[in-house]
Structures are given as structure tokens and as C-alpha cells.
C-alpha positions as CSV (number, residue, x, y, z in Angstrom):
1,M,112.9,100.2,110.0
2,P,109.2,99.6,109.7
3,D,107.6,97.9,106.9
4,F,104.7,98.8,104.7
5,A,101.3,97.6,105.7
6,E,98.5,97.1,103.2
7,V,95.7,99.5,103.9
8,A,93.6,99.1,100.8
9,A,93.9,96.8,97.8
10,G,97.4,97.0,96.4
11,V,98.2,100.3,98.4
12,Y,100.5,100.2,101.4
13,V,101.6,102.8,104.0
14,L,104.8,102.9,105.9
15,R,104.5,105.1,109.0
16,Y,108.2,106.3,109.7
17,P,108.9,107.0,113.3
18,V,111.0,110.1,112.8
19,L,108.5,112.8,112.7
20,D,105.7,110.1,112.3
21,V,105.5,110.9,108.7
22,N,103.8,108.6,106.1
23,A,105.0,107.2,102.8
24,T,102.5,105.4,100.5
25,L,103.1,102.8,97.9
26,V,100.7,102.0,95.1
27,V,101.4,98.9,93.2
28,G,100.2,98.0,89.8
29,D,101.0,95.5,87.1
30,G,104.8,95.9,86.4
31,A,104.9,99.5,88.0
32,A,104.6,101.3,91.4
33,L,104.1,104.7,92.7
34,L,105.7,106.0,95.8
35,V,104.2,109.1,97.6
36,D,106.8,111.2,99.6
37,T,110.4,110.1,100.3
38,L,111.2,111.1,103.9
39,S,113.8,113.5,105.3
40,T,117.3,112.3,104.5
41,E,119.2,110.1,102.1
42,A,119.8,107.4,104.8
43,Q,116.0,107.3,105.7
44,A,115.2,107.1,101.8
45,E,117.7,104.1,101.4
46,E,115.8,102.4,104.3
47,L,112.4,103.4,102.5
48,A,113.8,101.9,99.2
49,E,114.6,98.6,101.0
50,A,111.1,98.6,102.3
51,V,109.6,99.2,98.9
52,R,111.7,96.3,97.4
53,R,110.4,94.0,100.2
54,V,106.9,94.7,98.6
55,T,107.5,94.9,94.9
56,P,110.3,94.6,92.4
57,H,108.5,97.0,90.0
58,P,110.1,100.4,88.8
59,W,108.8,103.3,90.7
60,T,107.3,106.7,90.0
61,V,107.6,109.3,92.8
62,V,105.0,112.0,93.9
63,N,105.7,114.7,96.4
64,T,102.6,115.9,98.3
65,H,104.4,119.3,99.0
66,H,107.8,120.7,99.2
67,H,108.6,120.2,103.0
68,F,111.9,118.4,103.7
69,D,110.2,115.5,105.5
70,H,108.4,114.6,102.3
71,T,111.0,115.4,99.6
72,F,114.6,115.3,101.0
73,G,114.8,111.7,100.0
74,N,114.1,112.2,96.3
75,A,117.7,111.9,95.1
76,V,117.8,108.2,96.2
77,F,114.7,107.2,94.2
78,A,115.6,109.5,91.3
79,R,118.7,107.4,90.6
80,E,116.6,104.6,89.1
81,P,116.7,105.2,85.3
82,G,113.4,106.6,84.0
83,C,112.0,107.5,87.4
84,A,109.8,110.6,87.2
85,V,109.4,112.8,90.1
86,W,106.0,114.6,90.2
87,G,104.8,117.6,92.3
88,H,102.9,120.7,92.2
89,E,104.5,123.4,90.0
90,E,104.9,125.7,93.1
91,A,106.5,122.9,95.2
92,A,108.8,122.3,92.4
93,A,109.9,125.9,92.1
94,L,110.6,126.1,95.8
95,L,112.8,123.0,95.7
96,R,114.5,124.1,92.5
97,D,115.1,127.8,93.4
98,R,115.2,127.8,97.2
99,A,117.0,124.5,98.0
100,E,119.7,126.0,100.1
101,E,117.2,128.1,102.1
102,L,115.1,125.1,102.7
103,R,118.1,123.0,103.9
104,R,119.2,125.8,106.3
105,T,115.8,126.2,107.7
106,A,115.4,122.3,108.3
107,C,119.0,122.2,109.9
108,A,118.0,125.1,112.2
109,A,114.9,123.4,113.6
110,F,116.9,120.4,114.7
111,G,120.5,121.7,115.2
112,S,120.3,121.9,119.1
113,E,118.0,118.9,119.9
114,A,119.3,116.5,117.2
115,P,122.5,117.6,115.7
116,G,123.3,114.4,113.9
117,F,119.9,114.6,112.1
118,A,120.7,118.2,111.4
119,D,123.9,117.1,109.7
120,Q,122.1,114.6,107.6
121,L,119.8,117.2,106.4
122,A,122.7,119.5,105.5
123,A,124.2,116.8,103.4
124,V,121.1,116.2,101.3
125,T,121.1,116.7,97.5
126,V,117.6,118.4,97.0
127,V,116.0,117.0,93.8
128,P,112.9,118.8,92.7
129,P,110.1,117.3,90.8
130,D,110.7,117.1,87.0
131,H,107.1,116.5,86.2
132,T,104.6,119.1,87.5
133,V,100.9,119.5,88.1
134,H,99.0,122.7,87.8
135,L,95.4,121.6,88.8
136,E,95.2,117.8,87.9
137,S,97.2,115.1,86.2
138,T,96.4,111.4,85.6
139,L,98.8,108.7,85.8
140,D,98.7,105.1,84.7
141,I,100.5,103.0,87.2
142,G,100.6,99.4,85.8
143,G,97.0,99.7,84.7
144,R,95.8,101.7,87.7
145,T,94.6,105.1,87.4
146,V,96.1,107.5,89.9
147,I,95.0,111.2,89.9
148,L,97.1,114.0,91.2
149,R,95.0,117.1,92.3
150,H,95.7,120.4,93.5
151,L,92.8,121.5,95.6
152,G,94.0,125.0,96.4
153,R,96.3,126.6,99.0
154,G,96.2,125.0,102.4
155,H,99.2,123.5,104.3
156,T,101.3,125.2,101.6
157,N,100.8,126.9,98.3
158,G,101.7,123.7,96.3
159,D,99.7,120.8,98.1
160,L,98.7,117.7,96.0
161,I,96.4,115.0,97.0
162,V,96.9,111.5,95.4
163,Q,93.6,109.7,94.6
164,V,93.5,106.0,93.8
165,P,89.9,105.4,92.7
166,D,89.9,101.6,92.4
167,A,91.1,101.4,96.0
168,D,88.7,104.1,97.3
169,L,91.7,105.8,98.9
170,I,93.1,109.4,99.0
171,V,96.7,110.3,100.1
172,A,96.1,113.8,101.6
173,G,99.6,114.8,102.6
174,D,99.6,117.4,105.2
175,L,96.3,118.9,104.3
176,V,95.1,116.4,106.9
177,E,97.2,115.7,110.2
178,E,96.4,112.8,112.7
179,S,99.2,112.7,115.0
180,G,99.4,116.3,116.0
181,P,97.8,119.6,115.1
182,P,98.2,121.0,111.5
183,D,101.5,122.8,110.8
184,F,100.6,126.3,110.0
185,E,104.1,127.7,109.3
186,D,103.7,127.9,105.5
187,S,100.0,127.8,105.5
188,Y,97.0,129.7,104.1
189,P,94.7,129.1,107.0
190,L,91.9,131.2,105.4
191,Q,92.0,129.0,102.2
192,W,92.8,125.7,103.9
193,P,89.1,124.8,104.7
194,E,88.2,125.1,101.1
195,A,91.0,122.6,100.0
196,V,89.8,120.2,102.7
197,A,86.0,120.6,101.7
198,A,87.2,119.7,98.0
199,L,88.9,116.7,99.4
200,L,85.7,115.7,101.3
201,A,83.7,116.0,98.1
202,L,85.9,113.4,96.5
203,A,85.6,111.0,99.4
204,G,82.8,108.5,100.0
205,P,81.7,107.1,103.3
206,D,84.2,104.4,103.2
207,T,87.2,106.1,101.6
208,T,90.6,105.6,103.3
209,V,92.5,108.7,103.9
210,V,96.2,108.6,104.5
211,P,97.3,111.9,106.4
212,G,100.7,113.3,106.1
213,H,101.5,112.2,109.7
214,G,100.0,109.7,111.9
215,A,97.4,106.8,111.6
216,V,95.3,106.2,108.6
217,V,91.9,107.9,109.0
218,D,88.4,108.0,107.6
219,R,86.1,110.6,106.1
220,D,84.6,111.4,109.4
221,F,88.1,112.3,110.8
222,V,88.6,114.6,107.9
223,A,85.2,116.2,108.3
224,R,85.9,117.0,112.0
225,Q,89.3,118.5,111.1
226,H,87.7,120.5,108.5
227,S,85.1,121.9,110.9
228,D,88.0,122.9,113.2
229,L,89.9,124.6,110.3
230,T,86.6,126.5,109.3
231,A,86.1,127.8,112.9
232,L,89.7,128.8,113.0
233,A,89.5,130.8,109.7
234,W,86.3,132.6,110.7
235,L,87.8,133.5,114.0
236,I,90.9,134.9,112.4
237,R,88.7,137.0,110.1
238,E,86.5,138.3,113.1
239,E,89.5,139.1,115.3
240,D,91.3,140.9,112.5
241,I,88.3,143.3,112.1
242,S,88.5,143.9,115.9
243,G,92.2,144.5,115.9
244,S,92.9,141.6,118.3
245,P,96.5,140.6,118.8
246,P,97.3,137.1,117.6
247,E,98.4,136.2,121.3
248,K,94.8,136.8,122.5
249,V,93.2,135.0,119.5
250,A,95.2,132.0,119.9
251,R,94.1,131.3,123.5
252,H,90.6,130.4,122.5
253,A,91.3,128.9,119.0
254,P,91.2,125.3,117.9
255,F,94.5,123.2,117.7
256,G,96.1,124.5,120.8
257,Y,98.0,127.8,121.6
258,E,101.2,127.2,119.8
259,A,99.8,126.0,116.6
260,A,97.0,128.6,116.6
261,L,99.3,131.4,117.2
262,V,101.2,130.6,114.1
263,A,97.9,130.2,112.2
264,V,96.6,133.6,113.5
265,R,99.7,135.4,112.2
266,R,99.6,133.6,108.8
267,G,95.8,134.4,108.6
268,Y,96.6,138.1,109.3
269,A,99.2,138.1,106.7
270,E,96.6,136.7,104.2
271,L,94.1,139.5,104.9
272,S,96.8,142.1,104.6
273,G,98.1,140.8,101.3
274,R,101.5,139.9,102.9
275,A,101.0,136.1,102.2
């Protein structure tokens, strides 16, 4: 199990090797905040042990969005008395109302290549956030201000970023990806650039940005990804007018054929009102 590494004053990131997903820990005076809880209860137990190697303080949890690799460990952390679990209202609704569907989808993605992992996903008790954000909420984590912001639809309809102003750090969730192309499966590719533009407006030249997956990045990296997302969004709009099939568009789109193909289909669905 990897350990947390300090990336800014009192802020730590653990880069978990399965799916290369990040969990972020903010430590205040007598309180801590954990952002995202990994995929299974076994992983979450490891994560909890890693948290305790950094701090004994009681924790609050934030989910950046509803996907299993960021939320299926919630049950382990929610066992602590008084633990609040925060998420966007759309993410909370999905985890509450479609838990079985989300479990089945996650299991199906790994059933053939990693059956043991799929079995662990199937056994998860899905715990949705019990505190929700519409646009913005401010938390006091042991004297540290932490701001939860919904910047609009992007990776999902319920993305949150977590801003820690005194550390000049933003946890971006999967609005920003470092270790691979963005995941467009539940996305809104025509709106995603606007959400990232709003994130960039909050970031200074030295802001540390924690992506959902991969290495910690800087503002310049986010700006480059925003440029690619913007180019993709305009390409989708232009090719929709021309009636181009998604397969053709994806061949000359940013992020590679497979990711772009999903993005173009999702973008066409947005334009037609189906997403």
C-alpha cells in the first residue's frame, strides 16, 4: 500500500496503483478531510490505515463525483461516528437511487480481466453522500477553510472540485486527468471546457492541481488540457452540422480514437437533447 506524500502545506496525496486513482488528505487542527475513497472496502481499509499514519484526527469525506473508483470505499470511512460524507446533489442521487446499476456496471467492466476485483466490487455497500452541494459549500477543517465547488457539467453531471486556499491547491477530480485521456463515458463534452475554464479562473500561476488520476500537475497542464477539450467540443459541433459519423470524427480528434469516439457520441447526444 502506498503512503500519502505531502504536496502542499498540510495537504497529502496518495496515488493508488489500481486505476492510478488519487486520494487527497487535508489536515487541520484536530480535524481532517479525505477526498475520495477508492473502489472497494478492502482498498478503503488500506487507505484508512494510510490516513492514520499521517493523522489521528477525525475525518470528513468528500466525493468528487459518483464513479465507483472514487466512492465505493465510503462505507469504511462512514463507520466513524460523526463522519459527514459530502458530494454534489446529482452524485448523491445517483449513488442513492442507482446503486445496484452502478455496481453491475463496475463489475461488468472487470469481470473477464479481473474477476477477483469484480467480486469485491459486487460486495460493496454503496454509501451515498449525506451532505450535498448545489453550487458551493464552505467547510471548516480544523481552522482551515476548504471550499467545495460545482463548476458545471463536465466529466459527469455532478463534479466537485475541492479548493484549499491557504495551500494554493485545487483537487480537480476527473475534470482533469494526467495518466490517460479523459473518460467521456458519462460526460458532457460540450460543457466540459467551461467547467475547466472556471477552474483555471480560480488557479494562480503556482497553484497545485490534483487530478483524479495520475501525477499532481500545475496550471499550465490544466490549460493545455482545456485547449484540447475546447478543440474537441468545437469539432463535435462542426461535424454534427455536417452529419459526419462519430467514427470519422474520432479519427482526427484530440485524446486518441477510443476516447474521442465516446466523446463524439456523447456530444452528439447533447446536441440532440438525449444527454
